[in-house]
KEKE-3310 file (N, C-alpha, C; in steps of 0.2 Angstrom, whole numbers, plus 5000, padded with zeros to 4 digits):
npx = (6135:6125:6121:6106:6102:6112:6122:6115:6116:6131:6133:6128:6135:6147:6151:6147:6136:6143:6154:6151:6139:6122:6109:6091:6076:6064:6058:6052:6043:6031:6031:6038:6049:6054:6055:6066:6077:6079:6084:6095:6104:6105:6112:6124:6130:6132:6142:6152:6157:6164:6169:6163:6149:6136:6126:6110:6101:6085:6074:6079:6084:6091:6099:6101:6103:6094:6084:6070:6061:6051:6036:6032:6038:6036:6038:6042:6045:6054:6066:6062:6060:6072:6079:6071:6075:6089:6105:6115:6111:6113:6111:6099:6094:6080:6076:6067:6069:6068:6067:6068:6063:6054:6038:6024:6024:6033:6049:6067:6072:6083:6093:6102:6115:6122:6140:6146:6154:6152:6150:6136:6122:6109:6097:6086:6075:6071:6061:6071:6083:6094:6093:6108:6115:6128:6131:6141:6148:6153:6160:6146:6138:6128:6133:6132:6143:6154:6162:6164:6172:6178:6180:6193:6194:6191:6184:6183:6190:6185:6171:6170:6176:6165:6155:6160:6160:6146:6142:6132:6128:6126:6121:6115:6105:6097:6093:6085:6074:6068:6064:6055:6045:6041:6036:6024:6007:5996:5985:5989:5994:6011:6025:6040:6053:6067:6076:6086:6096:6101:6094:6083:6066:6053:6035:6019:6002:5985:5976:5967:5958:5955:5949:5962:5972:5980:5976:5980:5978:5983:5998:6015:6031:6048:6065:6075:6090:6096:6089:6078:6062:6051:6037:6023:6007:5992:5979:5976:5972:5982:5989:5998:6011:6023:6038:6052:6061:6056:6046:6031:6020:6004:5995:5979:5968:5954:5939:5926:5910:5896:5891:5894:5907:5923:5936:5952:5966:5982:5996:6009:6023:6038:6050:6065:6077:6093:6106:6118:6118:6112:6098:6083:6071:6056:6044:6026:6014:5997:5985:5969:5960:5942:5931:5920:5903:5901:5892:5887:5900:5903:5893:5897:5909:5906:5898:5909:5917:5909:5909:5923:5925:5917:5925:5937:5932:5930:5918:5906:5903:5891:5886:5883:5891:5904:5906:5907:5918:5927:5927:5931:5944:5946:5936:5940:5951:5946:5939:5950:5957:5947:5949:5943:5948:5953:5953:5963:5971:5961:5961:5974:5973:5965:5973:5980:5969:5963:5974:5974:5964:5958:5970:5967:5959:5967:5976:5968:5969:5984:5985:5978:5986:5997:5992:5989:6002:6009:6002:6005:6019:6020)
npy = (5517:5521:5512:5516:5511:5503:5514:5521:5512:5511:5524:5524:5513:5516:5529:5541:5556:5568:5580:5579:5572:5569:5564:5561:5559:5563:5575:5591:5600:5608:5619:5635:5634:5621:5622:5631:5625:5615:5621:5627:5616:5611:5623:5622:5610:5611:5621:5616:5606:5608:5599:5588:5576:5579:5572:5568:5557:5552:5547:5538:5532:5543:5539:5525:5522:5515:5509:5516:5522:5533:5541:5540:5552:5564:5576:5586:5599:5603:5609:5622:5628:5629:5636:5648:5653:5654:5661:5657:5644:5625:5612:5601:5584:5573:5558:5542:5528:5511:5499:5482:5477:5486:5493:5493:5507:5514:5522:5526:5542:5550:5564:5571:5583:5592:5597:5613:5628:5641:5651:5647:5656:5662:5671:5679:5683:5669:5661:5661:5664:5676:5685:5684:5676:5663:5646:5633:5616:5609:5596:5587:5597:5610:5626:5644:5656:5669:5674:5672:5663:5651:5634:5623:5608:5593:5581:5574:5562:5553:5553:5548:5536:5529:5530:5522:5510:5508:5504:5499:5482:5468:5456:5463:5469:5460:5453:5463:5465:5453:5453:5463:5459:5448:5453:5459:5457:5442:5448:5461:5468:5466:5473:5474:5484:5487:5500:5508:5498:5498:5503:5497:5497:5494:5491:5490:5487:5488:5484:5492:5492:5505:5507:5508:5512:5510:5511:5512:5508:5509:5510:5506:5511:5508:5511:5500:5499:5509:5507:5516:5522:5527:5532:5531:5525:5522:5526:5534:5536:5531:5535:5526:5527:5522:5523:5517:5526:5533:5535:5538:5544:5549:5556:5556:5563:5559:5567:5572:5580:5586:5573:5568:5561:5565:5563:5572:5577:5577:5578:5576:5566:5563:5552:5553:5543:5542:5539:5539:5534:5541:5550:5559:5568:5575:5586:5590:5601:5598:5601:5608:5617:5613:5627:5632:5636:5650:5651:5638:5632:5637:5633:5620:5622:5627:5616:5606:5612:5611:5597:5595:5602:5593:5582:5588:5590:5577:5570:5559:5551:5550:5536:5542:5554:5548:5542:5555:5560:5555:5563:5575:5581:5583:5592:5603:5606:5609:5621:5629:5630:5637:5649:5652:5659:5653:5640:5631:5632:5626:5613:5609:5609:5599:5588:5580:5574:5566:5558:5550:5541:5528:5522:5524:5535:5545:5545:5551:5565:5567:5566:5576:5587:5585:5588:5602:5606:5604:5613:5625:5627:5628)
npz = (5398:5413:5426:5435:5447:5452:5454:5464:5475:5476:5480:5493:5499:5499:5503:5516:5518:5508:5501:5488:5488:5494:5505:5507:5516:5511:5499:5501:5492:5492:5500:5505:5513:5511:5497:5498:5505:5497:5486:5491:5494:5480:5475:5484:5481:5467:5466:5474:5466:5452:5442:5441:5442:5454:5467:5474:5484:5487:5499:5508:5524:5536:5547:5547:5534:5527:5513:5510:5501:5491:5484:5467:5456:5444:5440:5428:5426:5436:5434:5430:5442:5447:5439:5441:5452:5454:5450:5436:5435:5438:5427:5431:5435:5439:5444:5444:5453:5452:5465:5469:5482:5486:5490:5477:5466:5474:5475:5473:5473:5463:5462:5449:5448:5436:5431:5432:5426:5430:5445:5456:5463:5474:5465:5469:5484:5496:5507:5522:5515:5507:5492:5481:5490:5492:5491:5498:5500:5516:5520:5525:5525:5519:5516:5519:5510:5510:5499:5481:5475:5464:5467:5468:5459:5468:5468:5457:5453:5462:5460:5446:5447:5455:5446:5436:5441:5441:5429:5415:5410:5398:5405:5416:5409:5403:5414:5419:5411:5411:5425:5425:5417:5424:5435:5434:5434:5427:5422:5417:5402:5395:5388:5377:5369:5358:5356:5343:5343:5356:5368:5380:5381:5393:5396:5404:5407:5409:5395:5381:5366:5354:5339:5329:5339:5354:5372:5389:5407:5423:5422:5420:5416:5411:5407:5404:5404:5411:5423:5426:5431:5421:5419:5430:5435:5443:5440:5429:5412:5398:5382:5370:5359:5346:5336:5326:5331:5340:5356:5362:5374:5378:5391:5400:5410:5421:5425:5436:5434:5440:5441:5428:5419:5411:5400:5399:5390:5398:5398:5386:5383:5374:5369:5361:5353:5349:5337:5341:5354:5364:5371:5371:5381:5380:5386:5385:5390:5389:5395:5397:5407:5411:5408:5420:5425:5436:5447:5449:5452:5466:5473:5473:5480:5492:5498:5498:5507:5520:5520:5522:5534:5542:5543:5548:5562:5565:5565:5561:5546:5533:5523:5509:5510:5513:5500:5493:5497:5488:5478:5483:5482:5468:5465:5473:5466:5453:5456:5460:5447:5441:5447:5460:5475:5488:5486:5484:5496:5504:5499:5502:5516:5518:5516:5528:5533:5524:5521:5532:5529:5518:5505:5492:5491:5497:5486:5477:5481:5479:5465:5461:5466:5459:5446:5447:5450:5439:5430:5437:5434:5421)
capx = (6129:6126:6114:6106:6101:6119:6124:6112:6120:6138:6133:6125:6139:6154:6151:6142:6135:6149:6154:6147:6133:6118:6103:6085:6070:6060:6058:6045:6042:6025:6031:6043:6055:6056:6059:6072:6081:6081:6088:6102:6108:6107:6117:6130:6133:6135:6147:6158:6159:6164:6172:6160:6141:6135:6120:6105:6096:6079:6069:6084:6084:6097:6104:6102:6104:6090:6081:6063:6058:6046:6031:6035:6038:6036:6038:6047:6046:6058:6071:6059:6060:6079:6080:6068:6078:6096:6109:6120:6108:6116:6106:6097:6089:6076:6075:6065:6074:6064:6070:6063:6059:6050:6031:6022:6023:6038:6055:6071:6073:6090:6094:6108:6118:6129:6146:6145:6159:6151:6147:6128:6119:6102:6095:6080:6074:6066:6061:6076:6089:6093:6096:6115:6119:6131:6132:6145:6147:6158:6158:6140:6133:6128:6135:6133:6150:6154:6166:6161:6179:6177:6183:6197:6191:6193:6180:6182:6192:6181:6165:6172:6177:6159:6150:6162:6157:6139:6141:6126:6130:6121:6117:6109:6099:6093:6089:6080:6069:6064:6061:6050:6040:6038:6033:6017:6003:5994:5980:5992:5998:6017:6028:6047:6055:6073:6077:6093:6100:6104:6089:6077:6060:6047:6029:6014:5996:5978:5976:5961:5960:5950:5950:5969:5975:5980:5975:5982:5978:5988:6003:6022:6036:6054:6070:6079:6097:6097:6085:6074:6056:6049:6030:6020:6001:5986:5972:5976:5972:5988:5989:6006:6013:6030:6041:6059:6065:6053:6041:6027:6014:5999:5992:5973:5964:5946:5937:5919:5906:5888:5889:5897:5915:5926:5944:5955:5973:5985:6003:6013:6029:6041:6057:6068:6083:6098:6110:6124:6118:6109:6090:6080:6064:6053:6036:6022:6007:5990:5979:5965:5954:5936:5928:5913:5899:5904:5886:5888:5906:5903:5888:5901:5914:5903:5897:5916:5920:5905:5911:5930:5923:5915:5931:5942:5930:5929:5911:5904:5901:5885:5888:5884:5897:5911:5907:5908:5926:5932:5927:5932:5950:5945:5931:5944:5956:5943:5937:5956:5958:5942:5949:5941:5954:5955:5952:5971:5972:5956:5964:5980:5970:5961:5978:5980:5962:5963:5980:5973:5959:5962:5976:5964:5957:5974:5979:5965:5973:5991:5984:5975:5990:6001:5990:5990:6009:6011:5999:6009:6026:6019)
capy = (5519:5520:5509:5521:5507:5502:5520:5522:5507:5514:5530:5522:5509:5518:5536:5544:5561:5573:5587:5577:5567:5571:5560:5564:5555:5566:5582:5595:5606:5612:5624:5639:5633:5615:5623:5635:5620:5610:5625:5628:5610:5611:5628:5620:5605:5612:5625:5612:5600:5610:5595:5581:5577:5578:5569:5568:5551:5554:5540:5536:5534:5545:5536:5517:5521:5510:5512:5516:5524:5538:5542:5541:5559:5565:5583:5588:5606:5605:5613:5629:5631:5631:5643:5655:5656:5654:5664:5652:5637:5619:5607:5595:5579:5570:5551:5538:5522:5506:5494:5476:5476:5492:5492:5496:5514:5517:5522:5530:5547:5552:5570:5572:5589:5592:5601:5620:5632:5647:5650:5648:5660:5664:5678:5681:5679:5664:5659:5666:5665:5681:5685:5684:5671:5658:5641:5628:5610:5608:5589:5585:5602:5615:5632:5651:5658:5677:5675:5668:5660:5644:5629:5617:5601:5587:5575:5571:5555:5548:5551:5545:5528:5527:5529:5517:5504:5507:5504:5493:5476:5463:5453:5466:5472:5454:5452:5468:5463:5447:5455:5468:5454:5443:5457:5462:5450:5440:5453:5466:5466:5469:5473:5478:5486:5489:5505:5509:5493:5500:5505:5493:5500:5490:5495:5487:5491:5486:5488:5492:5495:5509:5507:5506:5515:5507:5514:5508:5510:5505:5510:5506:5511:5508:5511:5495:5500:5514:5505:5522:5521:5534:5533:5526:5528:5518:5528:5539:5533:5533:5532:5524:5526:5522:5521:5514:5531:5537:5532:5543:5543:5554:5554:5558:5563:5559:5572:5572:5587:5585:5566:5566:5559:5566:5563:5578:5577:5581:5579:5572:5564:5560:5550:5552:5539:5544:5534:5540:5531:5546:5551:5565:5567:5581:5585:5596:5601:5598:5602:5614:5615:5615:5633:5631:5642:5652:5650:5630:5631:5641:5628:5613:5624:5627:5609:5604:5615:5607:5591:5595:5604:5587:5578:5591:5589:5570:5568:5553:5553:5544:5532:5547:5558:5544:5543:5561:5562:5554:5569:5581:5584:5586:5598:5609:5607:5613:5627:5632:5631:5642:5656:5653:5661:5649:5633:5628:5632:5621:5607:5608:5608:5592:5582:5575:5570:5561:5553:5544:5536:5523:5524:5526:5541:5549:5546:5557:5571:5567:5566:5583:5591:5584:5592:5609:5609:5605:5619:5630:5627:5629)
capz = (5400:5418:5429:5440:5453:5454:5457:5471:5479:5477:5484:5499:5502:5500:5505:5520:5515:5509:5497:5481:5489:5500:5505:5510:5518:5506:5497:5502:5487:5492:5504:5503:5517:5507:5491:5499:5507:5491:5482:5495:5492:5473:5474:5487:5478:5460:5468:5477:5461:5445:5437:5442:5444:5461:5468:5480:5484:5490:5500:5512:5531:5537:5552:5546:5527:5524:5507:5511:5495:5491:5479:5460:5455:5437:5438:5422:5426:5442:5431:5430:5448:5449:5434:5442:5458:5454:5445:5433:5437:5434:5424:5436:5432:5445:5440:5449:5452:5457:5469:5470:5488:5488:5488:5471:5466:5478:5471:5476:5469:5462:5458:5448:5447:5431:5433:5429:5428:5434:5453:5457:5468:5473:5462:5473:5491:5496:5514:5525:5512:5504:5486:5481:5494:5488:5496:5497:5504:5520:5522:5523:5527:5515:5520:5515:5510:5508:5493:5475:5472:5461:5470:5464:5458:5472:5469:5450:5452:5466:5457:5440:5450:5457:5440:5432:5445:5440:5421:5414:5406:5395:5410:5421:5405:5402:5421:5421:5407:5414:5431:5424:5413:5429:5441:5432:5435:5421:5419:5414:5396:5395:5381:5377:5362:5359:5351:5341:5345:5362:5373:5381:5386:5395:5398:5406:5409:5407:5388:5377:5359:5351:5332:5329:5344:5361:5379:5395:5413:5428:5417:5422:5410:5414:5403:5408:5403:5415:5429:5428:5429:5417:5421:5434:5438:5444:5438:5423:5404:5393:5374:5369:5351:5345:5330:5327:5333:5346:5360:5364:5378:5381:5398:5400:5417:5421:5429:5436:5436:5440:5438:5421:5418:5404:5399:5397:5389:5402:5395:5381:5383:5369:5371:5355:5354:5344:5334:5346:5361:5369:5371:5373:5384:5379:5388:5383:5394:5385:5399:5396:5412:5409:5412:5422:5428:5443:5452:5451:5456:5472:5476:5475:5484:5499:5500:5499:5514:5525:5521:5526:5541:5546:5543:5554:5568:5568:5564:5558:5539:5530:5516:5503:5512:5512:5492:5491:5498:5482:5473:5486:5479:5460:5465:5475:5461:5448:5459:5460:5441:5439:5450:5466:5478:5493:5484:5484:5503:5506:5496:5506:5523:5518:5516:5534:5534:5518:5521:5536:5527:5513:5501:5486:5493:5496:5480:5473:5483:5476:5458:5460:5468:5454:5440:5448:5450:5432:5426:5439:5432:5414)
cpx = (6128:6119:6112:6105:6108:6122:6121:6115:6126:6138:6132:6131:6146:6155:6145:6141:6142:6149:6150:6141:6128:6113:6098:6080:6066:6061:6051:6045:6036:6025:6037:6050:6057:6059:6066:6078:6084:6086:6095:6106:6110:6113:6124:6134:6136:6142:6154:6160:6159:6166:6168:6153:6141:6128:6116:6101:6091:6075:6074:6084:6090:6102:6105:6103:6100:6086:6073:6058:6053:6042:6035:6033:6040:6037:6043:6049:6051:6064:6069:6060:6067:6081:6077:6072:6086:6099:6114:6117:6111:6110:6105:6092:6087:6074:6072:6067:6070:6069:6066:6059:6055:6042:6030:6021:6029:6045:6060:6072:6080:6090:6101:6110:6123:6133:6145:6151:6159:6149:6139:6127:6112:6101:6089:6079:6069:6067:6066:6082:6088:6096:6104:6119:6122:6132:6138:6145:6154:6156:6151:6135:6135:6128:6136:6140:6150:6157:6163:6167:6177:6182:6187:6194:6194:6189:6179:6184:6187:6173:6166:6172:6170:6155:6154:6160:6150:6137:6136:6130:6125:6117:6112:6104:6094:6089:6084:6074:6064:6061:6055:6043:6037:6034:6027:6013:6000:5989:5982:5996:6005:6021:6036:6048:6062:6074:6084:6098:6104:6100:6083:6072:6055:6041:6024:6008:5990:5976:5969:5962:5954:5952:5958:5974:5974:5980:5977:5980:5982:5995:6011:6027:6043:6060:6075:6087:6100:6093:6081:6067:6053:6042:6027:6013:5995:5980:5971:5975:5978:5987:5997:6006:6020:6032:6048:6063:6063:6048:6038:6021:6010:5995:5985:5971:5957:5944:5929:5916:5900:5886:5891:5904:5917:5933:5946:5962:5976:5993:6006:6021:6032:6048:6060:6075:6086:6102:6117:6125:6116:6102:6089:6073:6062:6045:6033:6015:6001:5985:5976:5959:5948:5933:5921:5909:5900:5898:5887:5894:5906:5898:5892:5906:5912:5901:5903:5918:5916:5908:5918:5929:5921:5921:5937:5938:5927:5922:5910:5901:5895:5888:5888:5890:5903:5912:5909:5915:5930:5932:5929:5939:5950:5941:5935:5948:5953:5941:5944:5958:5953:5943:5946:5947:5957:5954:5959:5972:5967:5959:5970:5978:5967:5966:5978:5974:5961:5968:5978:5968:5963:5966:5972:5962:5962:5977:5976:5968:5979:5991:5982:5982:5996:5999:5991:5998:6012:6008:6002:6015:6026:6017)
cpy = (5517:5517:5512:5517:5505:5508:5521:5518:5509:5520:5528:5517:5511:5525:5538:5551:5566:5578:5585:5574:5570:5566:5562:5559:5556:5572:5585:5601:5609:5618:5629:5637:5626:5617:5627:5630:5616:5615:5627:5622:5610:5617:5625:5614:5606:5617:5622:5606:5603:5606:5589:5581:5576:5575:5569:5562:5553:5547:5536:5538:5537:5541:5529:5517:5516:5514:5510:5518:5531:5537:5543:5549:5561:5572:5586:5595:5608:5610:5621:5631:5633:5637:5649:5658:5656:5656:5657:5645:5631:5616:5601:5591:5575:5564:5546:5531:5517:5501:5488:5476:5481:5491:5495:5503:5518:5517:5526:5536:5549:5558:5570:5579:5589:5597:5608:5624:5638:5646:5652:5651:5661:5671:5681:5679:5674:5661:5664:5667:5671:5681:5687:5680:5666:5652:5636:5621:5610:5602:5589:5591:5608:5622:5638:5653:5666:5678:5670:5665:5653:5640:5625:5610:5596:5581:5571:5564:5550:5547:5547:5537:5526:5526:5524:5511:5503:5507:5498:5488:5472:5459:5456:5469:5466:5453:5457:5467:5458:5448:5458:5463:5450:5447:5460:5456:5449:5445:5459:5463:5470:5469:5476:5479:5489:5495:5507:5504:5494:5500:5500:5496:5494:5493:5489:5491:5486:5489:5487:5495:5499:5510:5504:5509:5511:5512:5510:5512:5506:5504:5511:5506:5512:5508:5506:5497:5504:5512:5511:5520:5528:5536:5528:5529:5522:5520:5531:5534:5536:5530:5531:5523:5526:5521:5518:5520:5535:5533:5538:5542:5550:5553:5559:5558:5562:5563:5572:5579:5585:5578:5564:5566:5561:5565:5569:5576:5581:5583:5574:5571:5560:5559:5548:5549:5540:5538:5534:5538:5535:5546:5556:5565:5574:5580:5591:5596:5602:5601:5608:5614:5617:5622:5631:5637:5644:5649:5642:5629:5632:5635:5622:5616:5624:5620:5606:5607:5612:5601:5590:5598:5598:5582:5581:5590:5582:5567:5562:5554:5548:5542:5537:5551:5554:5544:5549:5563:5560:5558:5575:5585:5587:5592:5604:5610:5611:5620:5632:5635:5636:5649:5657:5653:5656:5643:5629:5627:5626:5614:5604:5606:5602:5586:5577:5571:5565:5555:5548:5540:5531:5525:5526:5533:5547:5550:5551:5563:5572:5569:5574:5588:5591:5588:5599:5611:5609:5611:5625:5632:5629:5636)
cpz = (5408:5421:5435:5448:5457:5458:5464:5476:5480:5481:5491:5503:5503:5503:5510:5515:5515:5503:5490:5482:5495:5499:5509:5512:5512:5505:5499:5498:5487:5497:5503:5506:5513:5501:5492:5501:5501:5487:5485:5493:5485:5472:5477:5483:5470:5462:5470:5471:5454:5440:5437:5444:5452:5461:5474:5479:5489:5492:5504:5520:5532:5542:5549:5539:5523:5518:5509:5506:5496:5485:5472:5458:5448:5435:5434:5422:5433:5440:5431:5435:5450:5444:5437:5449:5459:5448:5442:5436:5433:5431:5429:5434:5438:5440:5445:5447:5456:5459:5470:5476:5490:5486:5481:5471:5470:5474:5475:5471:5468:5458:5457:5445:5442:5433:5429:5431:5431:5441:5453:5462:5468:5471:5465:5480:5492:5504:5518:5523:5508:5497:5486:5486:5490:5493:5494:5502:5509:5523:5520:5525:5521:5518:5516:5515:5507:5500:5487:5471:5470:5465:5466:5464:5463:5472:5462:5450:5456:5463:5451:5442:5451:5451:5436:5434:5444:5433:5420:5410:5403:5401:5414:5416:5404:5409:5422:5417:5409:5420:5430:5421:5419:5435:5440:5431:5427:5418:5416:5407:5397:5388:5382:5369:5363:5353:5349:5343:5352:5369:5373:5385:5386:5397:5399:5407:5407:5399:5385:5371:5357:5344:5332:5333:5351:5366:5384:5401:5418:5425:5421:5416:5413:5407:5407:5409:5410:5423:5431:5427:5426:5418:5425:5435:5437:5442:5431:5417:5401:5387:5373:5361:5350:5338:5332:5331:5341:5349:5363:5368:5380:5386:5398:5408:5417:5427:5430:5437:5435:5438:5432:5421:5411:5406:5396:5396:5394:5399:5391:5383:5378:5371:5364:5355:5348:5342:5339:5352:5366:5367:5374:5376:5383:5382:5385:5387:5389:5389:5398:5401:5409:5413:5413:5425:5435:5449:5455:5454:5464:5476:5478:5480:5491:5501:5501:5507:5520:5525:5524:5533:5546:5548:5549:5561:5570:5568:5560:5551:5537:5524:5510:5504:5511:5504:5490:5492:5492:5477:5477:5484:5473:5461:5468:5469:5455:5449:5458:5452:5438:5442:5457:5471:5483:5492:5486:5491:5506:5505:5501:5514:5523:5518:5522:5535:5529:5518:5527:5534:5522:5508:5494:5486:5493:5490:5476:5474:5480:5469:5457:5461:5462:5447:5441:5449:5443:5429:5429:5436:5424:5413)
residu = (MET:ILE:ASN:LYS:ARG:LEU:LEU:VAL:LYS:ALA:LEU:LEU:SER:HIS:ASN:ASP:GLU:ASN:SER:PHE:TYR:ASP:LYS:LYS:LEU:LYS:LEU:ASN:LEU:SER:SER:LYS:GLU:GLY:LYS:ALA:LYS:PHE:LEU:LYS:HIS:ILE:CYS:ALA:LEU:SER:ASN:SER:ASN:PRO:LYS:ASN:ASN:ALA:TYR:ILE:ALA:VAL:GLY:ILE:GLU:ASP:LYS:SER:ASN:ALA:ILE:VAL:GLY:VAL:ASP:PHE:PHE:ASP:ASP:SER:LYS:LEU:GLN:ASN:LEU:ILE:ASN:ALA:TYR:LEU:ASP:HIS:PRO:PRO:VAL:VAL:LEU:TYR:GLU:ASN:ILE:PRO:PHE:PRO:HIS:LEU:PRO:GLN:GLY:LYS:VAL:VAL:GLY:LEU:VAL:SER:ILE:ARG:PRO:LEU:GLU:GLN:VAL:THR:ALA:LEU:LYS:LYS:ASN:ILE:TRP:LYS:TYR:LEU:ALA:GLY:THR:VAL:PHE:TYR:ARG:GLU:GLY:SER:ILE:SER:MET:PRO:LYS:GLU:ASP:ARG:GLN:ARG:LEU:GLU:ALA:SER:ASN:ALA:SER:ARG:VAL:LYS:THR:LEU:GLU:GLN:HIS:ALA:GLN:ASN:ASN:ILE:SER:LEU:THR:LEU:ASP:GLY:VAL:VAL:ASP:PHE:LEU:ASN:SER:HIS:GLY:ASP:GLU:LEU:THR:THR:HIS:TYR:LYS:VAL:PHE:LYS:GLU:THR:PHE:VAL:LEU:CYS:TRP:SER:GLY:LEU:GLU:LYS:LYS:VAL:LYS:ASP:ARG:SER:TYR:TYR:SER:ARG:VAL:ASP:ILE:GLU:LEU:ILE:ASN:GLU:GLN:VAL:LYS:LEU:PHE:TYR:SER:ASN:LEU:ASP:GLU:VAL:GLU:ILE:GLN:TYR:THR:ASP:ASP:CYS:PHE:LYS:LEU:THR:GLU:TYR:VAL:ARG:LEU:GLU:TRP:ASN:GLY:THR:PHE:ASN:TYR:TYR:PRO:LEU:GLU:GLU:VAL:SER:ILE:ALA:PHE:GLU:GLU:ASN:GLY:SER:TYR:ARG:ILE:ASP:THR:ARG:LEU:LEU:PHE:SER:PRO:PRO:GLN:LEU:GLU:LYS:ARG:SER:LEU:TYR:HIS:HIS:PHE:ASN:ALA:ASN:ASN:LYS:LEU:LEU:GLU:LYS:LEU:MET:GLN:GLY:GLU:ARG:LEU:SER:LEU:ALA:GLN:GLU:SER:ASP:LEU:PHE:ASN:LEU:SER:SER:LEU:TYR:MET:LEU:CYS:ALA:LEU:ASN:GLY:ILE:PRO:THR:ALA:THR:GLU:LYS:LEU:GLU:ALA:ALA:LYS:PRO:TYR:LEU:LYS:ASN:ARG:GLU:GLN:ALA:LEU:TYR:GLN:THR:TYR:LYS:ASP:CYS:GLN:ARG:ILE:LEU:ARG:LYS:VAL:LYS:TYR:ASN)
# end
C-alpha cells in the first residue's frame, strides 16, 4: 500500500518535471482555458506512460519546489470531465494529501493517471485545442504531435522504484493515527476504526446525537494507511454510519430562504473495504434544490445585484448589508438552480470582492461553487 505523502516527497526530491511527472501551483477548472490545459497534461502524460502511472502534484511552487498547498478538493466527477473531452480516456484519481506544516484545510492535490494501452486524443474542441489533437510529453512540456504512434515504455522502472520507496509500514500508520488524534482539539470528538485488519480510518468533528444517529460539523476524515484526506468541511453537517465492511457519510448543506434555515442532503459517499486489500469509493448526489417562486427569486436577485454593485464601487456598507453579504453567494446559487440565466455570472463576478474580505465570507462563495459544480457534472 502506497503512502501518498511519501510519494509526493519522492516525486519532489528526486525528480524535476519530466515525462511522467508534472507539478502545478493550482488547477483552474472554472474556465475553458484552465480545463483545456488540464486535459492537455492528462492526455500527454497518459500517452507518454503506457506501462506506468503518471502524476501531477498540485500546490507546489514551481521554482522553489516549496509545498504551499491548495484548498481541499472533493470533486468526484472529475473523471466525467475527462471522459467528455478525451478519446480513450485514462482513469484519473484526484486525492487530497495532508502535510503537517500546512494550514488547516490546505492539502497537496495528487493526480494519478493510470496506464492505458490506447492512444488518448481530444475528441472535441476546447479553448484553442482542436478535436483529434494528440499530446505527448517532451521532458517537462506537453506538446501536440501529428502521429498516433504508441510510445515504447521508458519510465516504468523509475516509477516502480519511486512507488516502492513510498510503501507504507506499521510505524507510519501508528504515527499517523497518533498525529491525527493529537492534532484535533479537545472540543472535537475523534474516532478511529480498522477495516478488514488493513485499513485505518480516522475522523473527527463536533458530534451531536439525534436518537441513535450521530451528526458532525467541522468534519475531518483521513485514510491513514495512504495519508489521504477523504473529507474536510468547516460548515456542513455530516451523518456518519459504518459497519465492519463499509464507511458511509451523508453530507447536508444549510440554506437560508426568507430568514428560515433548512438542511438539504447533498451527497452520499460510501467506502467499501474488500478482503483482498482494496477499497472502492462510490458517490451519489442527493441534492434536489428547492423550487422557489419566481417573483420572490427576482426580488432577492435584484437586491443581491445592488449589494454587489456597492462592493464593486468600494462603497461603505451598513451593518445590515455586511450581514447580508453572508447570504449573497447562496442566494445567487439558488437563483442559478432555479433558472435565472445570469445568476452564475454574477456569483463569479463577486469572487474577488468576497475573497478580499474575511475568510468565512469567502468560504461561503467556495461552498456554493462546489455545489453548483457537483450538480453540473451529475
